[in-house]
C-alpha positions as CSV (number, residue, x, y, z in Angstrom):
1,M,82.9,89.6,1.6
2,S,84.0,89.1,5.2
3,D,84.6,85.9,7.2
4,A,81.8,84.5,9.3
5,R,80.9,86.8,12.2
6,T,78.1,86.9,14.8
7,P,75.0,88.3,13.1
8,L,73.9,91.7,14.4
9,N,70.3,92.9,14.6
10,L,70.4,96.5,13.2
11,L,66.7,96.9,14.0
12,D,67.5,96.8,17.7
13,R,69.6,99.9,17.5
14,T,68.9,103.6,16.9
15,P,69.3,104.7,13.3
16,A,72.5,106.5,14.2
17,A,74.0,103.4,15.9
18,A,72.8,101.2,13.1
19,R,74.5,103.5,10.6
20,A,77.8,103.5,12.5
21,A,77.8,99.7,12.5
22,V,77.0,99.5,8.8
23,A,79.6,102.2,7.9
24,A,82.3,100.2,9.7
25,W,81.2,97.0,7.9
26,I,81.2,98.8,4.6
27,A,84.7,100.0,5.2
28,S,85.8,96.5,6.1
29,Q,84.4,95.3,2.8
30,E,86.2,98.2,0.9
31,L,82.9,99.3,-0.6
32,P,81.8,102.8,-1.4
33,R,80.7,104.8,1.6
34,Y,77.4,105.8,0.0
35,R,76.3,102.2,0.3
36,A,75.8,102.8,4.0
37,D,73.0,105.3,3.3
38,Q,71.3,102.9,0.9
39,I,71.4,100.1,3.4
40,V,70.2,102.1,6.4
41,R,67.1,103.5,4.6
42,R,66.0,100.0,4.1
43,L,65.7,99.4,7.8
44,W,62.9,101.8,8.6
45,T,62.5,104.6,6.1
46,A,61.7,102.3,3.1
47,P,61.8,98.9,4.9
48,V,62.2,95.6,3.1
49,A,61.2,92.2,4.5
50,D,64.4,90.6,3.3
51,W,67.7,92.0,2.0
52,A,67.0,90.1,-1.3
53,D,64.2,92.7,-1.9
54,A,66.7,95.6,-1.8
55,T,67.3,95.2,-5.6
56,E,69.2,98.5,-5.8
57,L,72.1,96.7,-4.1
58,P,74.4,94.3,-5.9
59,A,73.5,90.6,-5.3
60,A,76.8,89.9,-3.5
61,L,76.2,92.8,-1.1
62,R,72.7,91.6,-0.4
63,A,74.1,88.2,0.4
64,G,76.6,89.7,2.8
65,L,74.0,91.7,4.6
66,A,71.7,88.7,4.9
67,R,74.6,86.8,6.5
68,D,75.9,89.5,8.9
69,F,72.8,91.7,9.4
70,P,69.8,89.4,9.0
71,L,66.4,91.3,9.2
72,A,64.4,90.1,12.2
73,R,60.6,89.8,11.8
74,L,57.5,89.5,13.9
75,A,55.5,86.6,12.8
76,E,51.9,87.5,12.0
77,S,49.7,85.0,13.9
78,V,46.2,86.4,13.9
79,V,44.6,89.4,12.2
80,Q,41.1,90.5,13.0
81,R,39.3,93.3,11.1
82,S,36.3,95.1,12.7
83,A,33.4,96.5,10.7
84,D,34.4,99.9,12.0
85,G,37.8,99.6,10.3
86,T,39.8,98.7,13.4
87,V,42.4,96.0,12.8
88,K,43.9,93.9,15.6
89,Y,47.2,92.0,15.1
90,L,48.6,89.2,17.2
91,F,52.3,88.8,16.5
92,R,54.3,85.8,17.5
93,L,57.8,86.5,18.7
94,A,60.9,84.3,18.1
95,D,60.6,82.6,21.5
96,G,56.9,81.8,21.0
97,E,55.6,84.7,23.1
98,A,52.7,86.8,21.6
99,I,51.9,90.5,21.6
100,E,49.1,92.6,20.2
101,S,48.9,95.8,18.1
102,V,45.7,97.6,17.1
103,L,45.4,99.9,14.1
104,I,42.6,102.4,14.5
105,P,41.8,104.5,11.3
106,S,39.9,107.8,11.7
107,G,39.8,110.0,8.6
108,T,43.4,110.7,7.6
109,R,44.7,109.6,11.0
110,R,45.9,106.1,11.5
111,T,46.7,105.4,15.1
112,L,48.7,102.3,16.1
113,C,48.4,101.1,19.6
114,I,51.6,99.1,20.4
115,S,52.8,96.8,23.1
116,S,56.0,97.2,25.2
117,Q,55.9,94.0,27.2
118,A,54.6,90.4,26.7
119,G,52.0,90.3,29.4
120,C,51.9,92.7,32.4
121,A,52.6,92.4,36.1
122,L,50.2,95.2,37.2
123,K,46.9,93.3,37.3
124,C,44.6,96.3,36.7
125,A,41.1,95.1,37.2
126,F,39.8,96.4,33.9
127,C,42.6,95.0,31.7
128,A,42.7,91.5,30.1
129,T,46.5,91.7,29.8
130,G,46.9,91.6,33.6
131,T,45.2,88.2,33.8
132,M,48.1,86.6,31.9
133,G,50.8,88.0,34.2
134,F,54.2,89.2,33.2
135,R,56.1,87.2,30.7
136,R,59.0,89.4,29.6
137,N,60.1,92.8,28.4
138,L,60.2,93.4,24.6
139,S,63.3,94.6,22.8
140,A,63.5,97.9,21.0
141,F,63.1,96.0,17.7
142,E,60.0,94.1,19.0
143,I,58.4,97.4,20.0
144,A,59.2,99.5,16.9
145,G,58.9,96.4,14.7
146,Q,55.2,96.4,15.3
147,V,55.0,99.6,13.2
148,R,57.5,98.1,10.6
149,E,55.3,95.1,10.1
150,I,52.2,97.2,9.4
151,I,54.2,99.1,6.8
152,L,55.5,95.9,5.2
153,R,52.0,94.5,5.0
154,D,50.6,97.6,3.4
155,P,52.6,100.9,3.1
156,A,49.3,102.8,2.8
157,D,48.6,101.8,6.4
158,K,51.7,103.5,7.8
159,P,50.6,104.9,11.2
160,T,50.4,108.7,11.5
161,N,50.2,108.3,15.3
162,V,51.6,105.8,17.8
163,V,50.4,105.2,21.3
164,F,52.1,103.0,23.9
165,M,48.8,101.7,25.2
166,G,49.0,98.0,24.3
167,M,50.2,95.2,26.4
168,G,52.5,96.0,29.3
169,E,53.7,99.1,31.2
170,P,56.1,101.0,29.0
171,L,58.0,102.7,31.9
172,L,58.9,99.3,33.4
173,N,60.8,98.6,30.2
174,W,62.4,102.1,29.8
175,P,65.7,101.2,28.2
176,A,64.0,99.4,25.2
177,V,61.2,102.0,25.1
178,D,63.8,104.8,25.1
179,T,65.5,103.3,22.0
180,A,62.2,102.6,20.4
181,L,61.1,106.2,20.8
182,T,64.2,107.3,18.9
183,I,63.5,104.8,16.1
184,L,59.9,106.0,15.8
185,N,60.8,109.7,15.8
186,D,64.1,109.9,14.0
187,P,63.8,111.1,10.3
188,A,66.3,108.3,9.5
189,G,63.9,105.9,11.3
190,L,60.1,106.0,11.0
191,G,59.9,109.7,11.0
192,I,56.8,110.1,13.1
193,G,56.5,113.5,14.8
194,A,57.1,113.5,18.6
195,R,53.7,115.1,19.3
196,R,52.1,112.2,17.5
197,I,53.7,109.7,19.9
198,T,52.1,109.1,23.3
199,V,53.5,107.0,26.1
200,S,50.9,105.8,28.6
201,T,51.9,104.9,32.2
202,V,50.1,104.0,35.4
203,G,52.7,106.2,37.1
204,I,56.0,104.4,37.4
205,L,58.0,107.2,39.1
206,P,61.6,106.3,38.0
207,G,60.5,105.9,34.4
208,M,58.6,109.2,34.5
209,T,61.7,111.0,35.6
210,E,63.7,109.4,32.7
211,F,61.0,110.2,30.2
212,A,60.8,113.8,31.3
213,R,64.5,114.3,30.5
214,R,63.9,113.6,26.8
215,P,63.9,116.9,24.9
216,E,61.4,115.9,22.3
217,Q,57.7,116.8,22.6
218,F,56.5,113.3,23.2
219,R,53.1,113.1,24.9
220,L,52.5,111.7,28.3
221,A,49.2,109.9,29.2
222,I,48.6,108.9,32.8
223,S,46.3,105.9,33.3
224,L,44.3,107.4,36.1
225,H,40.9,105.6,36.1
226,A,40.0,106.8,39.6
227,P,40.1,110.3,41.2
228,T,41.1,109.3,44.7
229,S,43.8,107.0,46.1
230,P,41.4,104.5,47.8
231,Q,39.3,104.1,44.7
232,R,42.4,103.7,42.5
233,L,43.8,101.1,44.9
234,A,40.6,99.0,44.5
235,I,41.2,98.6,40.8
236,M,44.9,99.3,40.3
237,P,47.3,97.5,42.8
238,V,50.2,99.7,41.6
239,E,48.7,102.4,43.8
240,K,50.3,100.7,46.8
241,K,53.8,101.5,45.4
242,Y,53.2,104.7,43.5
243,A,50.6,106.8,45.2
244,L,48.4,109.0,43.1
245,D,49.6,112.3,44.7
246,D,53.3,111.3,44.0
247,V,52.4,110.5,40.4
248,L,50.8,113.8,39.9
249,K,53.8,115.6,41.4
250,A,56.1,113.7,39.0
251,A,53.8,114.7,36.1
252,E,54.4,118.4,37.0
253,A,57.9,118.1,35.6
254,F,56.6,117.6,32.1
255,R,56.8,120.6,29.8
256,K,54.2,118.9,27.5
257,R,50.5,118.7,28.1
258,V,49.4,115.7,30.1
259,T,46.4,113.5,29.4
260,F,44.4,111.6,32.0
261,E,43.1,108.3,30.7
262,Y,39.9,107.4,32.5
263,V,38.0,104.2,31.8
264,M,34.4,104.5,32.9
265,I,33.3,101.5,35.0
266,G,29.7,101.3,36.1
267,G,29.2,102.0,39.8
268,V,32.9,102.2,40.4
269,N,34.2,105.6,39.2
270,D,31.3,107.3,37.4
271,A,29.5,109.3,40.1
272,D,29.1,113.1,40.1
273,T,31.5,113.3,43.0
274,D,34.1,111.4,41.0
275,A,33.8,113.9,38.2
276,D,34.3,116.7,40.7
277,H,37.4,115.2,42.2
278,L,38.7,114.4,38.7
279,A,38.2,118.1,37.7
280,K,40.3,119.2,40.6
281,L,43.2,116.9,39.6
282,A,42.9,117.9,35.9
283,R,42.9,121.6,36.8
284,R,46.1,121.1,38.9
285,L,48.0,120.0,35.8
286,G,46.0,121.6,33.0
287,A,45.4,118.1,31.8
288,L,43.0,116.9,29.1
289,V,40.7,114.1,30.3
290,N,40.3,111.3,27.8
291,I,37.2,109.3,28.8
292,L,37.1,105.7,27.5
293,P,34.1,103.4,27.7
294,L,35.1,100.1,29.3
295,H,35.5,97.5,26.6
296,P,33.1,94.8,27.6
297,G,35.3,92.0,26.5
298,G,38.4,93.0,28.5
299,A,37.1,92.9,32.1
300,P,34.9,90.1,33.2
301,G,32.9,91.1,36.3
302,L,32.9,94.8,35.5
303,A,30.2,96.6,33.7
304,P,30.7,99.5,31.3
305,T,29.1,102.8,32.3
306,R,26.0,103.5,30.2
307,A,26.3,106.1,27.4
308,P,24.0,108.7,29.0
309,R,26.0,108.6,32.3
310,I,29.3,109.0,30.3
311,R,27.9,112.1,28.5
312,A,26.7,113.6,31.8
313,F,30.1,112.9,33.4
314,A,31.9,114.6,30.5
315,E,29.6,117.6,30.6
316,R,30.1,118.0,34.4
317,L,33.9,118.2,33.7
318,R,33.4,120.7,30.9
319,H,31.2,122.9,33.1
320,Q,34.2,123.1,35.5
321,G,36.5,124.3,32.7
322,I,38.1,120.9,32.0
323,E,38.7,119.8,28.4
324,A,37.2,116.3,28.2
325,T,36.9,114.0,25.2
326,V,34.8,110.8,25.0
327,R,36.3,108.1,22.9
328,R,33.9,105.7,21.3
329,S,34.6,102.0,21.7
330,R,36.3,100.5,18.7
331,G,36.4,96.9,17.5
332,L,33.4,95.7,19.6
333,D,32.9,92.9,17.1
334,I,36.5,91.6,17.5
335,N,38.8,90.9,20.5
336,A,39.9,94.6,20.6
337,A,40.3,95.1,24.3
338,C,43.9,95.2,25.5
339,G,45.2,91.7,25.9
340,Q,41.9,90.1,24.9
341,L,43.0,88.5,21.6
342,R,46.1,87.0,23.2
343,V,44.1,85.6,26.1
344,E,41.4,84.2,23.8
345,V,44.1,82.6,21.5
346,E,45.9,81.1,24.5
347,K,42.6,79.7,25.8
348,N,41.9,78.1,22.5
349,R,45.3,76.6,22.3
350,R,45.0,75.1,25.8
351,R,41.5,73.9,24.9
352,D,42.8,72.3,21.7
353,A,45.7,70.7,23.6
354,T,43.3,69.4,26.3
355,A,41.0,68.0,23.6
356,A,43.9,66.4,21.9
357,R,45.1,64.8,25.1
358,T,41.5,63.7,25.9
359,G,41.1,62.3,22.5
360,A,44.3,60.4,22.7
361,A,43.3,59.0,26.1
362,E,39.9,57.9,24.8
363,A,41.6,56.3,21.8
364,I,43.9,54.3,24.1
365,A,41.0,53.3,26.3
366,E,39.1,52.1,23.3
367,A,42.1,50.2,22.1
368,I,42.5,48.6,25.5
369,E,38.8,47.6,25.5
370,V,39.1,45.7,22.2
371,V,42.4,44.0,23.0
372,P,42.3,40.9,25.1
373,A,43.6,41.6,28.6
374,H,46.5,39.1,28.3
375,E,47.7,41.0,25.2
376,V,47.9,44.4,27.0
377,E,51.5,45.2,28.1
378,V,51.8,47.2,31.4
379,E,55.2,48.8,31.9
């Protein structure tokens, strides 16, 4: 095998780029060219947790791969399973940051909601992720690796659909999301159909322009949540920079059908007049409206719209020729709101740390009380 070299994370590259790197490495080892195909399929198509598990390869080759191309992992920190089948994962990254993924089964469909950033800078009023602020962008591996970890845990849970609706704003991390989309869709990667992959954005205009240039039929979802600019500004500060009308104009460049995501918030965006304004916007783009009940755990201070009002709102849209779907809340018995699990875990860690410090201080105080004053050293 070769001399020592800087390890390369093949999982951070598109399948084509990874194959090129492996092919060059294979040639340098004077090994048969077909070994490159065997190696690359173990990245995404038939992933292994460690090269030692790729037993179809000679032991010496596996050792060389482990040295030069170690397989990065996301560390599973917390797993919560809801009574409705929803599973939420908190993954710990190499630098200690944490991100969330949510697997939502529905019949034969298994949708995985993935994160694109650790934290988020946008501070939307209805989202728990915004309360933690922006920490950093994820790499392409850390994004697509969320799907890989699910498969490694149980191949039967391989997602049929992927939505970029977890922590962070995908289009503020476009270079990594761009690569991750290729990994997710490429037959030599995870092989998930483009129409089964949705990128959700609040409307980051430069990113929308880049996304529109991709030839695949990826889906675009716009986090709308209010039908007028003043209403949107009240719950989504990003409206100051990217105005609603400009976002809708940018969406007109998409050849694919656009979805409006609309979280129903009691007394904020659920009036009949809101439905009428929303219908006009949806008609303009031929958009589907995806109505989402506010998850009660993700937005302290905001109240979910009641079910009868949600149904009436949806019917008002349909009567105006707009296709509207109402999504039922999933994972109500777990921390399933976006960012909620991460926030709760961090709160608990801080609480435990505070308790530990308090306990230590109390122990010192007790020790001082039982030691004669002349025996206590003060530095």
